[in-house]
N, C-alpha and C positions, 0 to 999 in steps of 0.2 A: 670448529665450524666457521666458515667465512660468510660474511654478510655485507652486501653493498646496497646502497640506496640511491635511486635516481628520482629527482624531482621532475614530474611531468608538467604540473601547473600548480596553482596556489594550494590545491587540496589533494591532487592525485599523486601517489607515490608508487614506484616500482621497487620491490626488494628482490635481490638475487641471492639465492642461498647455495652454498656448497657444503655438503655434509660428508665428513671423512669416512673412509672405508671401515675403520674399526667400530664406529658407532652404528653404521648400516649393518655390519656383520652381527654385532651384538643384538640388535633388534630382530634381525632375521632368525638368529639362533633361538631367541626367546619365543618367537612365533612358531618356529618348527618344533620346539619343545612342547608347546601347547597342543599342536596338531598331533604330535607323536602319541600323546596320552590317549587319544581317541581314534587314531588311524587304524584302519583294517588292512593289513598287508598279508597276502596269502603266505601261509607257512609259519606265521608268527601270531602269538596271542596279542590281543589288543594292548597297546602301550609297550610292547616288548620288541618291536622291530628296530633294527639298527638305524642310526641317524641318516646314513647315506641313502638307504632305501626309502626312508620317509621323505627325504629331500628330493630324490629322483621322482617319486610319485606325486608329490604335492608342491613342487617348486613354484609353479605359476600362482597357485592360491596363496602360498606363503609370501611371494613377492608383492601381490596385490594388498594383502593384509599389512605387510610392512609399510608400504607407501601410505595406506589409509591411516596408519597410526603415527608414522614418523613425520610426514609432511605437516599436519596441523600442530604437532608438538614443537617442531623446529620453528614454524611460523610464529607461534605464540612467544617463544623465547626471543625471536628477532624483534617483535613488537615491544616486548618489555625492555630490551636493551636500548632501543631507540626512543622509548617513551612515546610511542605512537598510539593514538586512539582512533581506530577506523570506525566509520559510521555504518559499515555494512560488511558482509562476507567478502573475502577477496576472490579475484579471478586467478586461479592457479593454472599455469601452463609451462611450456618448455621443460617438462619433467624428463630428466635423462638419468639413467642408471648405467654407467659405463665403468668397467673395472672396479665395481663395488663402491664407486663414489656417486652420491646422489646430488643432482643439481635441479633446481626449479626456480620459477619466477612467480611472485605474488604481486598482483596489482590491486590497489584499493584506494578509496577516498578517505581522507581524515575527517573527523567531526569538525565542522566549521565553528568559528567563534561567532556568536550572535549578539549584536548590540541592539538593545531595545530600551528606550526610555519613554517615560510619560505614556504608558499604555493604559492607564486608568483615566476615567473621565472623558472618554471619546464621545463626541456628539453623534447621535443617531436620530434619524427622522422616521417616525412611525405613521404610516397611512391609516386612514379609518377603515375598519372592517364592515362598516354599515352597508347594507344592501338596500337599494331603492326599490319601490314598487315597480318601476319601469324595468329594472333588471330581472325581477321575478317574472314579469309578463313575458319578456323575451325568452326566458327559460321555459315557460309554459308553452310558448309557440314552438320551441324546439321539440318538446314532447309531442305536440300535435303532429309535426312533420315526421318524427321518428316512428309514429304509430300509423302513418299513412292517412291521417285525417284531412279532410278538405280545408281550404283556406278559411272559409267562414264558419267552420264548425265551432260549437260552443262547448267549453269544458264545464262539466257539471258534477254533481255528487256521484252519479253513476260511473262517470269516468274515474273519479277519485277512488271509488270502491274497487274498480278494476286494477288500480295501482296499489291496492292494499291499505287504503286510508278510509276512515269513516265518513269523511265529507271533503268537499273541495277546499274549504277553509283550512282544514287540518293538513291537506296536501300542500297548500301554498306555504303554510308555516314551516313544514318539514323542508321544503325546497329552500326557503329563506335561511333556515338554520344551517343547512349543508353549504350554501353559498357563503355564509358568514364564516364558517369554519375553514373553507377553502381560501378565502381572502386572508384570514388570520395566519394560515400556514404560509401563504405567499409573502405576507408582510414580515413574518418572522425570518424567512429566508433572505429577504431584502435587507433587513436590519443586520443580520449576521454578515452579509456580504459587505455592507457599509463598514462594519467593524473591522473585517479582514482587510479591506482595501486600505483603511487608515493605518492599521498595524504594519502593513507592508511598506507604507510611506515612511514610517517612523523607525523601521529596522534596517540594520546594515548586516549583510552576511553574503558569503559565497555559497552558491548552491552546488552540492555534490552531484556530478553528472551520473554516477552509478545509481543513485536513488531516482533521478529523473528518468533514466532508462527503464528501471523496474516499474515505475509508475506509468510510464508510457505503454509498457507491455500490458498492464492491467486495463488501461483505458482502451487500447486497441482490441483486446479480447471482448470487452463489453460492447464496443462499437460494432465489431463483426457480428456478435450475437444478436444485437438489435436489428441490423440489416438483414440477417438471415430470417429473423422472425417475420419481417415484412416481405419475404420471398425473393430477396435480391440474389442474383446469380454470382458465382465466385469471381468471374471476371469483372463484374460491376462493383463488387465489394473491394477488390484490389484497386480499381480505378478511384473509387471514393476515398480509400485510405490515403492514396498518393495525394489527392486533392486536399485532404484534411490534415496532412502530416504536420504542417507548421502549427495549425490550430491545436492539435492534440498535444504536441510538444510543449507549447506555451502553457496549456492547461496543466500538464503534468508538472512543469517547473513551478507553477503557482502553488499546486498542491503541496509539493515538497517544501517550498519556502514557508508557507503557512504552518505546516506541520512542525518545522524547526523553530519557528517563532513561538508557537504555542508551547512547545516543549521547554523552551528557555524561560517563558513566563511561569510555567509550572514549577520549574527549578527554583526561580527567585521566590515565588510565593509558597514554596514547599507543599504543592498540591500533589497528592498521590491518588492513583486509581486502584480501587479494589478489584478483585477478580470479577470480570463481566462488565466493568465500567469502562467508559471511553475517556481517556485523559483530556483529549482536545475538547470534548463536549463540556467537561467540568471547568476547564479554563475559560471557555466562551461564556458559560453561565456566570462565572465570577466577573468577567469584564462587562457583561451586560448589566449586572447589578450595580457596577460602579460607573456605568455610562451616563451621559447627559441626554435624557430623552426629550425629544421635541415632537409635537404633532405637525403633520404636513398641512400646509395651508391650501 
């Protein structure tokens, strides 16, 4: 087998493979043998048809099965011989089977080296989740408007009962609790974002473009889905995607960068995720326990 490697950039590699005829023939014969055991050829009992008839009847299927089996097999051998560790599945193309010789190309990104130091003890600032009476009043005004009540209308116990509460006071308490929970969630998201931004400043790594492209695809699908929910037309969606292309790519690149940094920290700290657990979430929990918390002034 012949293998050549082309370096595209710091992480991307192209591997060109040429598999000799004897190996291709051996794999093809093996697959045809398996097919022959179950093939139904008119005039012959199952598994008793001559090889040339089986090959004639099932050549296309055998060829496809041979490629499905041999290409990944050879690719893995090539990775082992070059001591490459790809971060994702390869793009396989330029597949050619001429005169029994198989050639193909595999393009992939290597797993990048991630340097991250002093990831513990990051300073984060937490805002208060306290809700003022004025904020509660504004929310109550919103309820008035949403129910079509007049400007000067007074909210009373009867109104509260209509909303499913025994009294106006209980309704206000419930609103305040919900608002505090919303603030707490927002504050938590802001704190995690502070942590992530600081980690990115402290880390050094090359970002694999194959992962960025995959993440972009996911973000674009989600973006399209949300726009369709709001009734946007297909032409408007495409226009909006073009306008937001750079923003989506930057966000996808950040996602990948953070993912790799958190993976590296998990490796250093020997953090593992059980089935159903999210490794990134476990790492963030550890880092927040080790963080320096300050209250916003």
